[in-house]
N, C-alpha and C positions, 0 to 999 in steps of 0.2 A: 504493500500500500504506500509506504514511504517512497519507494523507488518511482512509483507512478506519479506521486506528487512532485518529486524532483524533476522528472521528465516533463511534466506539464509546465512547471515553472520555467524550465529552460526554453521551451517552445514559446511561452508567453513573453519572456524577455526578448527572444529573437524577433517575434512579431512586433513587439512594441518598439524595439530599436529601429526596425525597418520602417514603421509608420512615422517615427520621429524624423528619420532621414528624408522620407518622402515629403513630409510637411516642411522641413527646413529648405528643401530644394524648391518647393512651391513658393514659400515665403521669400526666398532669395530671388527667384525669378520675378515675383511680383514687385519686390522692392526695386530691382534693376529697371523693370519696365516703367514703374511709377517715376523713378528718378529721371529717366531719359525724357519721358513725356513732360514732366514738370519743368525741366530745364529748357526744353524747346518752347513751351508755352511762355515762360518768363522771358526768354530771349526775344520772342515775338513782341511781348508787351514793351520791353525796354527799347527795342528798335523803333516801335511806333512812337514812343514818347520822345526819344532823341532824334527821330527822323533819320535813322541811319540804316534803313532796311537794305540798302545796296552795298553796305560796307560791313562784311562779316567780322572784321577784326576791330571795329570801332569801339565795341563794348566788351572787349576781351577782359575777363577777370572781374567784371562787375557783379556777376551772379555767384554767390557762394552758398554751398549747402552746409549748414551748421549741424543739423541732425537729419535723420531720414525724412522727417516731416516738417522741417523748418529751414526756410531759405531767406537770405538777405540779398537786396539788389541796390547797388550804388547808382545814383543819378546826379546829373548837374544841369538839369533843365527845369523849366517851369513845371510845377506839378499841381494838378487839380485832383482831389480825392475821388470825385464822382467819375471823372474821366478814367482814372486808374482802375476804379472798380469795374467799369464797363469793359475795359480792355482785358482785365483778369478773367471775368466771366466768359467772355467770348473765346479767349485763348484756351482756357481750361476745357471748355465744352468741345472745341474743335479737336483737342487732343484726347477726348473721351475720358477726362478726369472728372468723374461724377462724385465729388466729395465735398463735404462742408469745409470751409476754410475761413481763416481770419487774416485780414491784412492790416498793417499798422505803418504809420509814417513817423520817422524819427528825425530829430535835429542832430546833425553830425557833431556840432560843437558841444552841446550839452548832453548828447546821447540820451535824450529824454523823448518820450512819445508825445506827438502833437496831434495825432488823429488815429483812430482805429475803428474797425467795424467787423462783426462776425456775419458771415454769409452762409445760409443753409441751402443745400441743394434739394429741390423738389422736382418730382417727375412732371408735374403740371406746368409750372412756370419756370422751370430750369433752376432758377435761384431766387431766393427771397431774403430780405434783410432781417436780421435778428436785432430788433430795436433795443432789447435789453442790454446788448453789448455795444451799442453805438454811442460813441462819445467824441466830442469835438472841443478842442482846447483853444484853438486860435482861428485865424481867418481861413476861409474856405480854399484859398489858393496860396501857394508858396513859390517865390522866385528862385533864381539861381544862387542860393546862398548856402548850399551844402545840406542835402537831405538824402536819406535812403529809406526804402520801405522793405517790410518783411511780409512773408506769407507763411502761415502755419496751418497744417492740416490736423485737426485734433483727433480724427478717427483713424489715423494711420499710426500704428505702433507695431514694431517687430521685436519679438523676444529673442534673446541671444541663445546660442546653443547650450550654454551652461544652465540658463534658466529653464529651458525645455527639459533638460535631463533631470534637474532638481525637482521639477513639478511632476513629471511623469515617470520618475524612476520606479521600476517594477519591484524594487526592494521594499517599498511601502506595502506591497501585497505579499511578498515572499516571506517576510518575518512572521506575520500572524499565521500564515499557512503552515510554516514549519512548527511553530509553537502548538497549534491545534493538532498537527499530525503526531507530534511527540506525546501530547496528552492522550490522544486516542490510542497510540501504541502502548503507553504505560497502563491505561485502563484495560486494554485487551489482555496484556500480560497478567494483570491482577485477576481478571475474571478467569483466565485459563488456569492460573495457579489455584484459585479458590475451587474451581470445578474439579481439578485434579485431586485436591484435598477431600472434597465431598465424595469422589469416586473411591478413594482409599478407605474412607470411613464406611461407605456403603458396603464395600467388599468385606471389610472386617466384620461388620454387623451380620452379613449373610453367613460368613463362616462361623461366627459365634452362635447364631441362631440355629444353623444346621446341626452343630455339635450339641447344643443344649436340648434341642427337640429329639435328636436321634437317640440320646441316652435313655430317657424315660420310655420312648416308643419301643426300643429294643428290650428293655426290662419287662414291659407289659407283654410283649410278644412271647418272650421266653416263659414267663409265668403262665400265660394262657395255654401255651403248648404243653406244659407240664400238667396242667389241669385236664386237658383233653386226652393226653396219652396215658395218663396214670389213673388207676382206680384208687381214689383216695377216700372212699366211703368208710374204710376201716381205719383211716388215719386222720381224724379231724384236726389234729394239731398242725399237720403239714398243709391241709386244706386251708385252714385259717391263715397260715403264714403266706401262702401264695395269694390269697384274696387280699390280705393286708398290703402286700407289695403292689398289687395292681391298683388298689385304692390310693395308696400313697403317691405312686407315680402319676396317676390320673390327676390328682390334686396339684401335683407339681406342674404338669402340663397346663392345667387351667390357670395357675398363677402366672406362668410365663406368657401365655396368650393374652391374658387380661392386662399385663403390664404394657405390652405393645399396643393394645387397643386403647388403653387409657391415655397414653401419650398422643396417639393419633387423634383421639377426640379432643384432647387438650389443645391441639394446634387448630382445629376447626372452630371450636367455640371457647370462649373464656371459661376458665375453671369455675365450676359451680360449687360454691362453698356454703356450708350451713354453720353460721357463727353461733357460739354459745360460750358461757363461762366455763373454762376448763382449768384444771390444775396440772401444770406441766410436770411437776415432780411425780404425780401419780402415774402419768404415762411412761415416764422413764423407769420407774420401779417395776411396772408390769412388763415392760419390754425386757428388763434385766432377768426377771423370773423366767420368761419364755425362752430366752437364749441360754440361760443356765441349764434348762431342762433338755432342750432339743439340739443346740448348735455347738456348744463348747466341748472340745475334746482335749485330751492330753493335759489335764489339769488347768485348762484355760480359766480365766477369771475376769469378771467385770467388776471394777471398783467404783462405788458411787461416793461423790463428795458434794452433796447438795447443800451449798452454803447460802443460797438465795433465801432471804427471809420472806419474799413475796413471789409466789410462782403462779398466781392467777392471771389469766389473760383471756382475751376475747378471740376465739379461733374455731376452726373446724377440727373436731376431735379425731375424725377418721383420717384426714390428710396429715395432720400433725403427728398422729401415731405412726403413719407410714413413713414420715420423715425420720423419726427416731429409729424405727426398725431398719430403714435403709442405711442410715449412718452407722449403726451398730453392726449390721450385716457386712457393710463395706470394710469396717475396721477388722472384723474377724477374717474375712476373705484374704486380706492383704497382710495378715500377721504372719510371723515366722512359725513354721510347724512346731518347733519346740518351745515357743514362748508366745502365748496368747494372753496378753494383759491389756485390758481396755479400761481407761480411766474416764469417767464422766463427771464433769464439774459444772456447777451452776453458781451464778452470782448476780446480784442486782447492780445495774449501772444506768444512771440517768433515765429513770422511769421505764426501764426495760429489763429483760432477763437475758443473760448471756449463758449459752450452753457450750461447753468445750468437750469434744469427744476425741481422746488421744489414744493412739496405738503405738506399739513398738515394732511395727512391721517393716516391709521392704522399702517403704518410702516412695516418693515420686520425684523424678528428675525435674530440675527447674524449667526446662523447655516444655514439659508436659503439664505443668501446674495451670497455665492459662487456658488450657483446653479441657480440663477434667469435667467441667460443667456443660460441655457441648453434647448434643444429642448423639447417641450411639458410640460415644468415645469411651474407650477403656484403656487403662494404663498398660503399655506393652509388657507382656510377660513371655515373649518368644512363642514357641509352638506348644507350650505347656498349657493344658486346659483345666488345671486344678482351680482356677478362678472362674466361677460360673457367672452367667448373666449376659444381658444384651447391651449393656452400656447405657441404660436408660435411667438408672437409679439417681445419680447425682443431677442429671438434667431435670428430672421430676422434682427432686428436693429443692433445687434452686427456684423453680417456678412456684412451688407452694409457699416457700419462705417469702418470696417477693409479693405474693398475693396477701400475705399478712403484714405487709409494710416492713419486713425484716431484711436482714442481710446475712450472707454466709461467706466466709473466707477460709483459706487453707494455708497452712505452713507445713513444709515437709523437708526432710533430709534423707538422702539415699542411705538405706540400711539402718536408719535411726527411727523412722516412723513418721506419722503424719498427725496433724491436729486440725480438726474442723471446728470452726467457731461460728455459732449461730446466735444472732441477737434479734429478739422480737419485742415489740412494745408491750407493756403490761396493761392490764385492765384499768381504765380510768373512769 
């Protein structure tokens, strides 16, 4: 895209330079023709005033071109302004110089103007006087006492080559185009990078989901085959065991599917909350009891240090319970196998309650901390699938906390553990 823009700019510059050269040649030709015609017309006027039509060298050097559109004519004869005007009109018309002009008569000794008039060219009457510019300072006629007259064409102006280039330089257009192109290129790279990141997250989510769903499905299939192949009517204990496995794995599947559906619904509609007065300490204590019974292995332990004197807040008990369960579950998942110690601390700060959930697990690398709350993101653990889940937990936790006007932050060190800090306003 940038190469196309550069190519277009080069072509534009070439075309513009060509047009400038053509216009300069036209202007130069026009100026040359105008100068020649004006000189001839003024020569004819001077010859008629001095009555030297038959002597071409009599008035040599009397006509001077000061500028492209300004001429002076020296005379040493009786001069009548109206007679001069009529001669100028006739001579200019005969040379096809159809331009407005101004003529003035000057005293050579004082170099001051003594008479002047502006003449406008019209198609109907050829020329008409512009009375607003007509002024007369002395007598209507001047004798042979040293005078000269000037002729000025106000509508004739020719720009120089430098002026043309400065005004029409294509760089005035090139610079904005280059800036826009670079911004567009940068935005494109950003979008491509973001899309690549989303593709990586999507692929990781699909791999995790496949593994998480495959395990309970395989367990249910094996248990069902054992029930179908074996006669367990005389062994109720084994029958109950297989039925329990099927029931447990079925619930596990249900939880996994519901977690995906809840987040999908959360994106479509704003989270529907049912607010009521709840005690956060009670939720934490119940969650601890549940994990102590079902989740903790190898002498794992959850320690509570509930120092907050006020733990009442206005919130949704279901979603806030899910938040505590998710954070505890996350701490247990990423704990070291031989050391599962989770510390939960609460305290009151500025009309809010702060909950800290600290583990001594594998920790999170600094480059991954800023993305742990992204949807489908999971901290990389290589190809080991001992850490279960779809990467929706922390994304869901953050959304619920924000709906309660709260905040959640994380600090972590590799092989030292992580600390999640949640702060929610208290009941007012």
